[in-house]
N, CA and C atoms of all chains as a GROMACS GRO file, in nm:
protein
  648
    1MET      N    1  16.323   7.382  11.333
    1MET     CA    2  16.211   7.459  11.316
    1MET      C    3  16.223   7.577  11.272
    2SER      N    4  16.340   7.647  11.315
    2SER     CA    5  16.379   7.807  11.276
    2SER      C    6  16.441   7.788  11.114
    3GLU      N    7  16.484   7.685  11.114
    3GLU     CA    8  16.579   7.676  10.946
    3GLU      C    9  16.441   7.669  10.866
    4LEU      N   10  16.350   7.592  10.916
    4LEU     CA   11  16.248   7.561  10.806
    4LEU      C   12  16.134   7.720  10.842
    5LEU      N   13  16.144   7.776  10.930
    5LEU     CA   14  16.073   7.918  10.892
    5LEU      C   15  16.150   8.016  10.835
    6GLN      N   16  16.296   8.035  10.841
    6GLN     CA   17  16.374   8.067  10.728
    6GLN      C   18  16.376   8.075  10.627
    7THR      N   19  16.334   7.921  10.560
    7THR     CA   20  16.308   7.893  10.419
    7THR      C   21  16.203   7.906  10.371
    8TYR      N   22  16.107   7.865  10.489
    8TYR     CA   23  15.949   7.890  10.412
    8TYR      C   24  15.852   7.982  10.462
    9TRP      N   25  15.925   8.095  10.508
    9TRP     CA   26  15.841   8.200  10.573
    9TRP      C   27  15.760   8.274  10.474
   10PRO      N   28  15.794   8.286  10.341
   10PRO     CA   29  15.648   8.354  10.249
   10PRO      C   30  15.545   8.268  10.244
   11LEU      N   31  15.566   8.106  10.256
   11LEU     CA   32  15.438   8.047  10.274
   11LEU      C   33  15.361   8.071  10.350
   12ILE      N   34  15.428   8.078  10.491
   12ILE     CA   35  15.374   8.110  10.623
   12ILE      C   36  15.297   8.236  10.627
   13VAL      N   37  15.373   8.358  10.588
   13VAL     CA   38  15.263   8.455  10.558
   13VAL      C   39  15.182   8.487  10.471
   14ALA      N   40  15.184   8.385  10.329
   14ALA     CA   41  15.084   8.384  10.282
   14ALA      C   42  14.945   8.308  10.350
   15ALA      N   43  14.989   8.191  10.405
   15ALA     CA   44  14.876   8.151  10.490
   15ALA      C   45  14.828   8.243  10.586
   16LEU      N   46  14.888   8.339  10.676
   16LEU     CA   47  14.835   8.423  10.780
   16LEU      C   48  14.734   8.518  10.647
   17LEU      N   49  14.785   8.553  10.555
   17LEU     CA   50  14.725   8.660  10.508
   17LEU      C   51  14.591   8.585  10.405
   18LEU      N   52  14.599   8.470  10.375
   18LEU     CA   53  14.487   8.422  10.326
   18LEU      C   54  14.380   8.386  10.434
   19GLY      N   55  14.431   8.358  10.603
   19GLY     CA   56  14.326   8.336  10.709
   19GLY      C   57  14.276   8.496  10.708
   20LEU      N   58  14.384   8.595  10.690
   20LEU     CA   59  14.305   8.718  10.731
   20LEU      C   60  14.186   8.762  10.626
   21VAL      N   61  14.200   8.729  10.493
   21VAL     CA   62  14.136   8.772  10.418
   21VAL      C   63  14.002   8.675  10.437
   22ILE      N   64  14.021   8.562  10.440
   22ILE     CA   65  13.880   8.524  10.465
   22ILE      C   66  13.821   8.564  10.571
   23ALA      N   67  13.855   8.570  10.703
   23ALA     CA   68  13.825   8.642  10.836
   23ALA      C   69  13.767   8.777  10.778
   24TRP      N   70  13.820   8.854  10.704
   24TRP     CA   71  13.774   8.980  10.676
   24TRP      C   72  13.605   8.964  10.583
   25TYR      N   73  13.614   8.854  10.502
   25TYR     CA   74  13.536   8.824  10.421
   25TYR      C   75  13.415   8.759  10.518
   26LEU      N   76  13.423   8.670  10.590
   26LEU     CA   77  13.321   8.639  10.708
   26LEU      C   78  13.265   8.758  10.770
   27PHE      N   79  13.370   8.805  10.794
   27PHE     CA   80  13.323   8.908  10.968
   27PHE      C   81  13.257   9.033  10.916
   28SER      N   82  13.334   9.106  10.822
   28SER     CA   83  13.325   9.236  10.778
   28SER      C   84  13.230   9.215  10.624
   29ALA      N   85  13.284   9.194  10.531
   29ALA     CA   86  13.234   9.196  10.368
   29ALA      C   87  13.062   9.131  10.414
   30SER      N   88  13.044   9.018  10.464
   30SER     CA   89  12.929   8.974  10.471
   30SER      C   90  12.825   9.042  10.549
   31ARG      N   91  12.872   9.128  10.687
   31ARG     CA   92  12.784   9.214  10.730
   31ARG      C   93  12.778   9.325  10.682
   32LYS      N   94  12.864   9.385  10.573
   32LYS     CA   95  12.792   9.488  10.492
   32LYS      C   96  12.716   9.471  10.450
   33THR      N   97  12.687   9.355  10.362
   33THR     CA   98  12.557   9.325  10.293
   33THR      C   99  12.440   9.340  10.376
   34ARG      N  100  12.488   9.304  10.510
   34ARG     CA  101  12.312   9.286  10.565
   34ARG      C  102  12.283   9.406  10.579
   35VAL      N  103  12.402   9.513  10.608
   35VAL     CA  104  12.378   9.621  10.665
   35VAL      C  105  12.281   9.729  10.596
   36SER      N  106  12.374   9.706  10.454
   36SER     CA  107  12.278   9.776  10.305
   36SER      C  108  12.127   9.717  10.312
   37GLY      N  109  12.091   9.616  10.376
   37GLY     CA  110  11.998   9.575  10.340
   37GLY      C  111  11.861   9.642  10.403
   38THR      N  112  11.905   9.689  10.538
   38THR     CA  113  11.835   9.745  10.624
   38THR      C  114  11.863   9.944  10.572
   39SER      N  115  11.789   9.950  10.414
   39SER     CA  116  11.802  10.106  10.405
   39SER      C  117  11.685  10.162  10.497
   40GLY      N  118  11.662  10.278  10.457
   40GLY     CA  119  11.572  10.361  10.557
   40GLY      C  120  11.410  10.362  10.470
   41ASP      N  121  11.320  10.366  10.530
   41ASP     CA  122  11.198  10.368  10.455
   41ASP      C  123  11.167  10.472  10.398
   42VAL      N  124  11.076  10.486  10.319
   42VAL     CA  125  11.025  10.574  10.210
   42VAL      C  126  10.995  10.703  10.280
   43LEU      N  127  10.902  10.673  10.397
   43LEU     CA  128  10.832  10.783  10.468
   43LEU      C  129  10.968  10.846  10.551
   44ASP      N  130  11.075  10.791  10.550
   44ASP     CA  131  11.158  10.880  10.623
   44ASP      C  132  11.163  11.013  10.524
   45GLU      N  133  11.156  11.041  10.413
   45GLU     CA  134  11.157  11.161  10.352
   45GLU      C  135  11.060  11.255  10.371
   46GLY      N  136  10.957  11.221  10.443
   46GLY     CA  137  10.862  11.306  10.473
   46GLY      C  138  10.722  11.302  10.399
   47ALA      N  139  10.632  11.403  10.431
   47ALA     CA  140  10.533  11.396  10.352
   47ALA      C  141  10.549  11.514  10.214
   48ALA      N  142  10.663  11.557  10.176
   48ALA     CA  143  10.692  11.660  10.081
   48ALA      C  144  10.710  11.604   9.969
   49PRO      N  145  10.778  11.464   9.929
   49PRO     CA  146  10.773  11.408   9.765
   49PRO      C  147  10.638  11.364   9.779
   50ALA      N  148  10.553  11.347   9.853
   50ALA     CA  149  10.407  11.264   9.832
   50ALA      C  150  10.318  11.387   9.774
   51GLN      N  151  10.320  11.515   9.838
   51GLN     CA  152  10.262  11.640   9.788
   51GLN      C  153  10.319  11.664   9.663
   52ARG      N  154  10.441  11.657   9.637
   52ARG     CA  155  10.494  11.711   9.511
   52ARG      C  156  10.402  11.626   9.407
   53ASN      N  157  10.430  11.484   9.410
   53ASN     CA  158  10.391  11.398   9.300
   53ASN      C  159  10.260  11.418   9.289
   54LYS      N  160  10.178  11.424   9.412
   54LYS     CA  161  10.043  11.485   9.376
   54LYS      C  162  10.045  11.576   9.284
   55ALA      N  163  10.109  11.687   9.296
   55ALA     CA  164  10.094  11.822   9.251
   55ALA      C  165  10.118  11.772   9.109
   56LEU      N  166  10.193  11.717   9.069
   56LEU     CA  167  10.245  11.659   8.932
   56LEU      C  168  10.146  11.579   8.888
   57ILE      N  169  10.087  11.506   8.981
   57ILE     CA  170   9.967  11.434   8.909
   57ILE      C  171   9.855  11.489   8.866
   58ASP      N  172   9.822  11.600   8.951
   58ASP     CA  173   9.711  11.689   8.893
   58ASP      C  174   9.732  11.804   8.812
   59SER      N  175   9.858  11.842   8.814
   59SER     CA  176   9.887  11.935   8.708
   59SER      C  177   9.809  11.894   8.584
   60ALA      N  178   9.790  11.992   8.461
   60ALA     CA  179   9.740  11.930   8.328
   60ALA      C  180   9.893  11.907   8.259
   61PRO      N  181   9.903  11.826   8.166
   61PRO     CA  182   9.955  11.814   8.040
   61PRO      C  183  10.026  11.934   7.994
   62ALA      N  184  10.138  12.001   7.970
   62ALA     CA  185  10.194  12.110   7.892
   62ALA      C  186  10.113  12.131   7.777
   63ALA      N  187  10.112  12.009   7.690
   63ALA     CA  188  10.037  12.031   7.561
   63ALA      C  189   9.875  12.038   7.536
   64THR      N  190   9.811  11.987   7.634
   64THR     CA  191   9.678  12.020   7.626
   64THR      C  192   9.635  12.141   7.571
   65PRO      N  193   9.655  12.265   7.640
   65PRO     CA  194   9.626  12.362   7.595
   65PRO      C  195   9.647  12.423   7.450
   66MET      N  196   9.709  12.372   7.362
   66MET     CA  197   9.728  12.384   7.248
   66MET      C  198   9.601  12.301   7.162
   67GLN      N  199   9.562  12.192   7.216
   67GLN     CA  200   9.488  12.137   7.130
   67GLN      C  201   9.308  12.169   7.089
   68PRO      N  202   9.269  12.242   7.199
   68PRO     CA  203   9.140  12.295   7.169
   68PRO      C  204   9.132  12.424   7.059
   69ALA      N  205   9.279  12.478   7.107
   69ALA     CA  206   9.261  12.637   7.043
   69ALA      C  207   9.228  12.593   6.920
   70ALA      N  208   9.265  12.480   6.836
   70ALA     CA  209   9.240  12.487   6.688
   70ALA      C  210   9.083  12.473   6.681
   71GLY      N  211   8.986  12.421   6.772
   71GLY     CA  212   8.873  12.432   6.768
   71GLY      C  213   8.766  12.557   6.793
   72ILE      N  214   8.845  12.637   6.844
   72ILE     CA  215   8.782  12.819   6.857
   72ILE      C  216   8.740  12.852   6.738
   73PRO      N  217   8.623  12.879   6.741
   73PRO     CA  218   8.552  12.961   6.596
   73PRO      C  219   8.588  13.090   6.563
   74ALA      N  220   8.659  13.179   6.648
   74ALA     CA  221   8.724  13.282   6.629
   74ALA      C  222   8.872  13.280   6.597
   75GLU      N  223   8.912  13.184   6.557
   75GLU     CA  224   9.043  13.136   6.548
   75GLU      C  225   9.123  13.250   6.448
   76PRO      N  226   9.065  13.280   6.332
   76PRO     CA  227   9.123  13.350   6.217
   76PRO      C  228   9.144  13.489   6.288
   77ALA      N  229   9.030  13.541   6.375
   77ALA     CA  230   9.048  13.690   6.370
   77ALA      C  231   9.121  13.692   6.516
   78ALA      N  232   9.179  13.585   6.546
   78ALA     CA  233   9.280  13.584   6.691
   78ALA      C  234   9.386  13.663   6.653
   79PRO      N  235   9.479  13.687   6.552
   79PRO     CA  236   9.593  13.726   6.532
   79PRO      C  237   9.567  13.900   6.564
   80ALA      N  238   9.466  13.927   6.472
   80ALA     CA  239   9.430  14.065   6.478
   80ALA      C  240   9.367  14.117   6.594
   81ALA      N  241   9.322  14.022   6.671
   81ALA     CA  242   9.294  14.115   6.785
   81ALA      C  243   9.402  14.089   6.915
   82ALA      N  244   9.492  13.982   6.837
   82ALA     CA  245   9.643  13.991   6.955
   82ALA      C  246   9.660  14.135   6.940
   83THR      N  247   9.724  14.171   6.827
   83THR     CA  248   9.822  14.263   6.810
   83THR      C  249   9.737  14.426   6.836
   84ALA      N  250   9.621  14.421   6.879
   84ALA     CA  251   9.522  14.547   6.894
   84ALA      C  252   9.566  14.575   7.052
   85PRO      N  253   9.555  14.481   7.137
   85PRO     CA  254   9.557  14.502   7.276
   85PRO      C  255   9.702  14.509   7.293
   86ALA      N  256   9.799  14.450   7.212
   86ALA     CA  257   9.908  14.431   7.275
   86ALA      C  258   9.976  14.577   7.243
   87ALA      N  259   9.937  14.690   7.145
   87ALA     CA  260  10.010  14.776   7.087
   87ALA      C  261   9.919  14.862   7.195
   88ALA      N  262   9.783  14.857   7.213
   88ALA     CA  263   9.712  14.944   7.338
   88ALA      C  264   9.778  14.960   7.442
   89THR      N  265   9.811  14.831   7.517
   89THR     CA  266   9.850  14.814   7.648
   89THR      C  267   9.975  14.741   7.649
   90PRO      N  268  10.106  14.809   7.655
   90PRO     CA  269  10.203  14.724   7.669
   90PRO      C  270  10.240  14.644   7.776
   91ALA      N  271  10.113  14.650   7.861
   91ALA     CA  272  10.115  14.556   7.984
   91ALA      C  273  10.253  14.564   8.050
   92PRO      N  274  10.316  14.652   8.126
   92PRO     CA  275  10.436  14.640   8.202
   92PRO      C  276  10.399  14.568   8.342
   93GLU      N  277  10.295  14.550   8.387
   93GLU     CA  278  10.263  14.479   8.518
   93GLU      C  279  10.258  14.329   8.510
   94LYS      N  280  10.239  14.276   8.369
   94LYS     CA  281  10.263  14.160   8.348
   94LYS      C  282  10.406  14.102   8.333
   95PRO      N  283  10.413  13.972   8.458
   95PRO     CA  284  10.571  13.935   8.456
   95PRO      C  285  10.606  13.873   8.343
   96ALA      N  286  10.518  13.771   8.326
   96ALA     CA  287  10.575  13.670   8.196
   96ALA      C  288  10.457  13.585   8.195
   97ALA      N  289  10.391  13.620   8.059
   97ALA     CA  290  10.250  13.548   8.024
   97ALA      C  291  10.282  13.491   7.876
   98PRO      N  292  10.304  13.380   7.936
   98PRO     CA  293  10.314  13.273   7.807
   98PRO      C  294  10.188  13.284   7.713
   99PRO      N  295  10.041  13.233   7.781
   99PRO     CA  296   9.954  13.226   7.685
   99PRO      C  297   9.924  13.362   7.590
  100ALA      N  298   9.971  13.490   7.642
  100ALA     CA  299   9.926  13.598   7.589
  100ALA      C  300   9.999  13.601   7.439
  101ALA      N  301  10.071  13.548   7.400
  101ALA     CA  302  10.143  13.536   7.311
  101ALA      C  303  10.102  13.507   7.177
  102SER      N  304   9.997  13.403   7.203
  102SER     CA  305   9.867  13.349   7.109
  102SER      C  306   9.754  13.402   7.101
  103GLY      N  307   9.750  13.545   7.128
  103GLY     CA  308   9.637  13.598   7.131
  103GLY      C  309   9.523  13.593   7.233
  104ALA      N  310   9.567  13.486   7.347
  104ALA     CA  311   9.505  13.446   7.458
  104ALA      C  312   9.519  13.532   7.534
  105ASP      N  313   9.433  13.535   7.653
  105ASP     CA  314   9.453  13.609   7.750
  105ASP      C  315   9.521  13.551   7.888
  106ASP      N  316   9.584  13.637   7.946
  106ASP     CA  317   9.681  13.543   8.074
  106ASP      C  318   9.556  13.561   8.158
  107LEU      N  319   9.479  13.409   8.204
  107LEU     CA  320   9.392  13.405   8.268
  107LEU      C  321   9.454  13.389   8.414
  108THR      N  322   9.551  13.379   8.413
  108THR     CA  323   9.642  13.368   8.599
  108THR      C  324   9.620  13.513   8.655
  109ARG      N  325   9.570  13.655   8.593
  109ARG     CA  326   9.569  13.734   8.636
  109ARG      C  327   9.454  13.747   8.719
  110ILE      N  328   9.336  13.688   8.700
  110ILE     CA  329   9.209  13.661   8.751
  110ILE      C  330   9.259  13.602   8.903
  111LYS      N  331   9.222  13.672   8.971
  111LYS     CA  332   9.257  13.650   9.141
  111LYS      C  333   9.156  13.493   9.161
  112GLY      N  334   9.286  13.402   9.195
  112GLY     CA  335   9.161  13.276   9.213
  112GLY      C  336   9.198  13.171   9.091
  113VAL      N  337   9.247  13.233   9.009
  113VAL     CA  338   9.279  13.132   8.876
  113VAL      C  339   9.442  13.103   8.889
  114GLY      N  340   9.510  12.996   8.912
  114GLY     CA  341   9.661  12.981   8.925
  114GLY      C  342   9.705  12.897   8.758
  115PRO      N  343   9.782  12.866   8.747
  115PRO     CA  344   9.853  12.794   8.637
  115PRO      C  345   9.742  12.660   8.598
  116LYS      N  346   9.706  12.586   8.720
  116LYS     CA  347   9.685  12.436   8.680
  116LYS      C  348   9.502  12.494   8.633
  117LEU      N  349   9.447  12.608   8.686
  117LEU     CA  350   9.294  12.621   8.665
  117LEU      C  351   9.285  12.705   8.490
  118SER      N  352   9.409  12.814   8.502
  118SER     CA  353   9.409  12.861   8.361
  118SER      C  354   9.443  12.753   8.236
  119SER      N  355   9.524  12.660   8.279
  119SER     CA  356   9.556  12.515   8.154
  119SER      C  357   9.435  12.444   8.155
  120THR      N  358   9.350  12.447   8.285
  120THR     CA  359   9.210  12.370   8.244
  120THR      C  360   9.118  12.420   8.143
  121LEU      N  361   9.114  12.591   8.169
  121LEU     CA  362   9.019  12.667   8.113
  121LEU      C  363   9.063  12.672   7.969
  122ASN      N  364   9.161  12.676   7.942
  122ASN     CA  365   9.230  12.689   7.803
  122ASN      C  366   9.206  12.568   7.709
  123ALA      N  367   9.226  12.453   7.797
  123ALA     CA  368   9.155  12.322   7.717
  123ALA      C  369   9.027  12.291   7.699
  124MET      N  370   8.930  12.356   7.760
  124MET     CA  371   8.786  12.393   7.768
  124MET      C  372   8.800  12.516   7.621
  125GLY      N  373   8.877  12.532   7.567
  125GLY     CA  374   8.881  12.655   7.488
  125GLY      C  375   8.826  12.817   7.537
  126VAL      N  376   8.838  12.838   7.689
  126VAL     CA  377   8.842  12.938   7.774
  126VAL      C  378   8.974  13.004   7.746
  127THR      N  379   8.974  13.099   7.655
  127THR     CA  380   9.119  13.206   7.667
  127THR      C  381   9.131  13.333   7.675
  128SER      N  382   9.044  13.391   7.695
  128SER     CA  383   9.002  13.541   7.673
  128SER      C  384   8.912  13.564   7.778
  129PHE      N  385   8.981  13.709   7.855
  129PHE     CA  386   8.852  13.783   7.934
  129PHE      C  387   8.751  13.750   7.938
  130ALA      N  388   8.725  13.834   7.791
  130ALA     CA  389   8.579  13.872   7.714
  130ALA      C  390   8.518  13.731   7.701
  131GLN      N  391   8.554  13.591   7.702
  131GLN     CA  392   8.486  13.470   7.698
  131GLN      C  393   8.404  13.500   7.860
  132ILE      N  394   8.487  13.492   7.945
  132ILE     CA  395   8.457  13.472   8.072
  132ILE      C  396   8.356  13.548   8.116
  133ALA      N  397   8.386  13.679   8.073
  133ALA     CA  398   8.301  13.802   8.124
  133ALA      C  399   8.158  13.779   8.033
  134ALA      N  400   8.126  13.710   7.934
  134ALA     CA  401   8.027  13.680   7.886
  134ALA      C  402   7.950  13.554   7.926
  135TRP      N  403   8.003  13.493   8.026
  135TRP     CA  404   7.932  13.397   8.072
  135TRP      C  405   7.794  13.397   8.158
  136ASP      N  406   7.693  13.342   8.142
  136ASP     CA  407   7.595  13.360   8.198
  136ASP      C  408   7.564  13.232   8.331
  137GLU      N  409   7.459  13.257   8.378
  137GLU     CA  410   7.422  13.156   8.491
  137GLU      C  411   7.451  13.001   8.450
  138ALA      N  412   7.386  12.977   8.328
  138ALA     CA  413   7.405  12.826   8.304
  138ALA      C  414   7.530  12.820   8.224
  139GLU      N  415   7.593  12.893   8.160
  139GLU     CA  416   7.732  12.873   8.123
  139GLU      C  417   7.855  12.849   8.251
  140ILE      N  418   7.826  12.910   8.368
  140ILE     CA  419   7.881  12.933   8.477
  140ILE      C  420   7.887  12.780   8.516
  141ASP      N  421   7.762  12.729   8.528
  141ASP     CA  422   7.695  12.594   8.575
  141ASP      C  423   7.773  12.462   8.500
  142ARG      N  424   7.775  12.482   8.371
  142ARG     CA  425   7.837  12.387   8.289
  142ARG      C  426   7.999  12.400   8.305
  143ILE      N  427   8.051  12.513   8.313
  143ILE     CA  428   8.196  12.549   8.305
  143ILE      C  429   8.269  12.467   8.442
  144ASP      N  430   8.169  12.522   8.617
  144ASP     CA  431   8.192  12.491   8.703
  144ASP      C  432   8.212  12.330   8.740
  145ALA      N  433   8.117  12.254   8.639
  145ALA     CA  434   8.091  12.119   8.674
  145ALA      C  435   8.208  12.044   8.637
  146GLN      N  436   8.307  12.100   8.570
  146GLN     CA  437   8.411  12.051   8.482
  146GLN      C  438   8.568  12.077   8.519
  147LEU      N  439   8.515  12.173   8.671
  147LEU     CA  440   8.655  12.221   8.701
  147LEU      C  441   8.710  12.144   8.844
  148GLY      N  442   8.636  11.990   8.838
  148GLY     CA  443   8.680  11.913   8.939
  148GLY      C  444   8.699  11.961   9.086
  149ARG      N  445   8.813  11.952   9.142
  149ARG     CA  446   8.849  12.009   9.272
  149ARG      C  447   8.821  12.174   9.313
  150PHE      N  448   8.812  12.200   9.186
  150PHE     CA  449   8.799  12.393   9.195
  150PHE      C  450   8.673  12.422   9.178
  151GLN      N  451   8.568  12.332   9.177
  151GLN     CA  452   8.432  12.349   9.189
  151GLN      C  453   8.394  12.474   9.296
  152GLY      N  454   8.309  12.567   9.195
  152GLY     CA  455   8.247  12.662   9.300
  152GLY      C  456   8.363  12.786   9.318
  153ARG      N  457   8.482  12.778   9.262
  153ARG     CA  458   8.559  12.936   9.247
  153ARG      C  459   8.495  13.015   9.163
  154ILE      N  460   8.422  12.980   9.068
  154ILE     CA  461   8.409  13.092   8.977
  154ILE      C  462   8.309  13.197   9.032
  155ARG      N  463   8.204  13.120   9.092
  155ARG     CA  464   8.135  13.237   9.176
  155ARG      C  465   8.176  13.290   9.300
  156ARG      N  466   8.278  13.213   9.372
  156ARG     CA  467   8.330  13.260   9.513
  156ARG      C  468   8.435  13.376   9.484
  157ASP      N  469   8.484  13.365   9.340
  157ASP     CA  470   8.606  13.450   9.337
  157ASP      C  471   8.560  13.587   9.206
  158ASP      N  472   8.424  13.546   9.176
  158ASP     CA  473   8.345  13.641   9.111
  158ASP      C  474   8.477  13.653   8.950
  159TRP      N  475   8.484  13.526   8.874
  159TRP     CA  476   8.563  13.559   8.768
  159TRP      C  477   8.511  13.635   8.706
  160VAL      N  478   8.360  13.618   8.664
  160VAL     CA  479   8.299  13.725   8.570
  160VAL      C  480   8.300  13.856   8.587
  161GLY      N  481   8.289  13.889   8.723
  161GLY     CA  482   8.319  14.051   8.720
  161GLY      C  483   8.465  14.076   8.732
  162GLN      N  484   8.573  13.982   8.759
  162GLN     CA  485   8.689  14.027   8.730
  162GLN      C  486   8.726  14.007   8.565
  163ALA      N  487   8.664  13.940   8.526
  163ALA     CA  488   8.729  13.908   8.387
  163ALA      C  489   8.639  14.034   8.301
  164SER      N  490   8.559  14.068   8.348
  164SER     CA  491   8.464  14.195   8.258
  164SER      C  492   8.544  14.317   8.273
  165LEU      N  493   8.609  14.359   8.385
  165LEU     CA  494   8.708  14.458   8.417
  165LEU      C  495   8.839  14.460   8.330
  166LEU      N  496   8.893  14.335   8.356
  166LEU     CA  497   9.011  14.271   8.279
  166LEU      C  498   9.009  14.311   8.117
  167ALA      N  499   8.859  14.227   8.063
  167ALA     CA  500   8.873  14.249   7.920
  167ALA      C  501   8.854  14.414   7.876
  168ALA      N  502   8.771  14.490   7.978
  168ALA     CA  503   8.764  14.639   7.958
  168ALA      C  504   8.882  14.708   7.953
  169GLY      N  505   8.969  14.656   8.041
  169GLY     CA  506   9.118  14.702   8.045
  169GLY      C  507   9.135  14.796   8.179
  170ASP      N  508   9.022  14.772   8.258
  170ASP     CA  509   8.982  14.886   8.371
  170ASP      C  510   9.097  14.847   8.478
  171ASP      N  511   9.207  14.852   8.472
  171ASP     CA  512   9.299  14.805   8.558
  171ASP      C  513   9.293  14.874   8.707
  172SER      N  514   9.234  15.033   8.680
  172SER     CA  515   9.248  15.073   8.830
  172SER      C  516   9.085  15.015   8.876
  173GLY      N  517   8.974  15.031   8.813
  173GLY     CA  518   8.889  14.958   8.873
  173GLY      C  519   8.923  14.814   8.923
  174PHE      N  520   8.991  14.738   8.849
  174PHE     CA  521   8.992  14.622   8.947
  174PHE      C  522   9.070  14.648   9.028
  175ALA      N  523   9.163  14.716   9.049
  175ALA     CA  524   9.232  14.722   9.167
  175ALA      C  525   9.143  14.779   9.300
  176GLN      N  526   9.100  14.850   9.218
  176GLN     CA  527   8.974  14.906   9.363
  176GLN      C  528   8.903  14.799   9.410
  177ARG      N  529   8.857  14.698   9.339
  177ARG     CA  530   8.737  14.609   9.377
  177ARG      C  531   8.800  14.503   9.407
  178TYR      N  532   8.915  14.417   9.365
  178TYR     CA  533   8.986  14.311   9.388
  178TYR      C  534   9.092  14.296   9.452
  179GLY      N  535   9.160  14.414   9.438
  179GLY     CA  536   9.319  14.448   9.482
  179GLY      C  537   9.402  14.447   9.376
  180LYS      N  538   9.525  14.501   9.404
  180LYS     CA  539   9.603  14.495   9.308
  180LYS      C  540   9.625  14.404   9.212
  181LEU      N  541   9.658  14.439   9.111
  181LEU     CA  542   9.671  14.306   9.010
  181LEU      C  543   9.797  14.217   9.030
  182SER      N  544   9.846  14.146   8.992
  182SER     CA  545   9.917  14.062   9.101
  182SER      C  546  10.034  14.056   8.934
  183MET      N  547  15.952   6.394  11.253
  183MET     CA  548  15.828   6.391  11.178
  183MET      C  549  15.851   6.461  11.059
  184PRO      N  550  15.761   6.417  10.941
  184PRO     CA  551  15.830   6.456  10.807
  184PRO      C  552  15.797   6.635  10.763
  185LEU      N  553  15.891   6.676  10.707
  185LEU     CA  554  15.924   6.785  10.665
  185LEU      C  555  15.781   6.838  10.606
  186TRP      N  556  15.693   6.767  10.535
  186TRP     CA  557  15.564   6.801  10.468
  186TRP      C  558  15.458   6.836  10.557
  187PHE      N  559  15.484   6.784  10.677
  187PHE     CA  560  15.396   6.764  10.803
  187PHE      C  561  15.433   6.912  10.877
  188GLU      N  562  15.560   6.927  10.917
  188GLU     CA  563  15.568   7.011  10.980
  188GLU      C  564  15.531   7.130  10.923
  189LEU      N  565  15.593   7.160  10.799
  189LEU     CA  566  15.496   7.288  10.706
  189LEU      C  567  15.360   7.297  10.693
  190ALA      N  568  15.279   7.193  10.692
  190ALA     CA  569  15.144   7.181  10.688
  190ALA      C  570  15.094   7.241  10.787
  191SER      N  571  15.161   7.213  10.929
  191SER     CA  572  15.129   7.245  11.079
  191SER      C  573  15.142   7.419  11.082
  192LEU      N  574  15.252   7.449  11.027
  192LEU     CA  575  15.274   7.592  11.028
  192LEU      C  576  15.183   7.665  10.996
  193MET      N  577  15.162   7.626  10.816
  193MET     CA  578  15.070   7.702  10.752
  193MET      C  579  14.946   7.721  10.826
  194LEU      N  580  14.937   7.598  10.884
  194LEU     CA  581  14.759   7.592  10.925
  194LEU      C  582  14.749   7.704  11.067
  195ALA      N  583  14.882   7.683  11.123
  195ALA     CA  584  14.874   7.765  11.240
  195ALA      C  585  14.857   7.951  11.186
  196ALA      N  586  14.929   7.977  11.086
  196ALA     CA  587  14.947   8.096  11.046
  196ALA      C  588  14.811   8.124  10.989
  197TYR      N  589  14.722   8.030  10.897
  197TYR     CA  590  14.608   8.046  10.878
  197TYR      C  591  14.499   8.104  11.000
  198GLY      N  592  14.538   8.018  11.099
  198GLY     CA  593  14.426   8.049  11.225
  198GLY      C  594  14.482   8.156  11.236
  199ALA      N  595  14.590   8.194  11.274
  199ALA     CA  596  14.618   8.291  11.330
  199ALA      C  597  14.560   8.455  11.249
  200GLY      N  598  14.568   8.388  11.102
  200GLY     CA  599  14.490   8.535  11.041
  200GLY      C  600  14.349   8.546  11.077
  201ILE      N  601  14.296   8.404  11.063
  201ILE     CA  602  14.151   8.438  11.079
  201ILE      C  603  14.123   8.527  11.252
  202GLY      N  604  14.215   8.456  11.344
  202GLY     CA  605  14.166   8.538  11.494
  202GLY      C  606  14.247   8.656  11.467
  203ILE      N  607  14.310   8.710  11.391
  203ILE     CA  608  14.352   8.837  11.395
  203ILE      C  609  14.216   8.918  11.333
  204GLY      N  610  14.191   8.866  11.220
  204GLY     CA  611  14.059   8.904  11.115
  204GLY      C  612  13.948   8.948  11.234
  205TRP      N  613  13.923   8.840  11.290
  205TRP     CA  614  13.790   8.840  11.407
  205TRP      C  615  13.816   8.958  11.494
  206ALA      N  616  13.912   8.954  11.545
  206ALA     CA  617  13.961   9.062  11.663
  206ALA      C  618  13.924   9.200  11.572
  207LEU      N  619  13.981   9.198  11.447
  207LEU     CA  620  13.979   9.334  11.389
  207LEU      C  621  13.836   9.368  11.353
  208TRP      N  622  13.759   9.293  11.282
  208TRP     CA  623  13.615   9.328  11.207
  208TRP      C  624  13.508   9.278  11.287
  209GLY      N  625  13.532   9.104  11.318
  209GLY     CA  626  13.409   9.072  11.395
  209GLY      C  627  13.378   9.100  11.548
  210ARG      N  628  13.482   9.132  11.592
  210ARG     CA  629  13.445   9.176  11.771
  210ARG      C  630  13.381   9.292  11.734
  211GLN      N  631  13.433   9.381  11.681
  211GLN     CA  632  13.351   9.520  11.647
  211GLN      C  633  13.237   9.536  11.646
  212ASP      N  634  13.204   9.470  11.525
  212ASP     CA  635  13.018   9.439  11.510
  212ASP      C  636  12.972   9.373  11.594
  213GLN      N  637  13.007   9.283  11.681
  213GLN     CA  638  12.916   9.221  11.764
  213GLN      C  639  12.900   9.320  11.892
  214HIS      N  640  13.001   9.443  11.914
  214HIS     CA  641  12.966   9.533  12.020
  214HIS      C  642  12.873   9.604  11.954
  215GLU      N  643  12.867   9.657  11.833
  215GLU     CA  644  12.760   9.766  11.772
  215GLU      C  645  12.632   9.714  11.776
  216GLU      N  646  12.613   9.576  11.745
  216GLU     CA  647  12.473   9.524  11.779
  216GLU      C  648  12.412   9.516  11.879
   0.00000   0.00000   0.00000
């Protein structure tokens, strides 16, 4: 027997290793796959991703404000109008106003109007404070009906009053009545 | 006892020992975990 072991020990070791490999496959590898099957639930992340996705769905596409701009009748006059206020007011208070570059006012300066509402208004062709300041009751109703879940904001936040002060460049009057410009 | 039979028995025993060691290492652990 001992001579046999001495002669064929590599075969014996190979058989032992084969047994180990098969045992590992049976007891460890297969169990690993089972464990990977019980991954966490989506809701383990909490409600934050859902809110983020909802916000992404609600936000207007980045390209929409550009399309109705072509339909504005006062389009040719826009560049001239753009240079005048820009020269008159260097607007140091404005942080970063991308819409202002194309002759449109930064509607987010109106308190109660955020980026989402601003882009919605741009999509309707409303790009300047003067336009909002000129709204009458019927126009407010017409625009309000298109604001979806923001309905009622126009009157609640007095956009017309805010816009008329902003259009006039009356920053101090605005600050006095509605608080500091953001 | 023929040589091949002895050799086969030894290899089978070694194989069984390997399975046993493997179970002791990995199989028994997992049973405790569950």
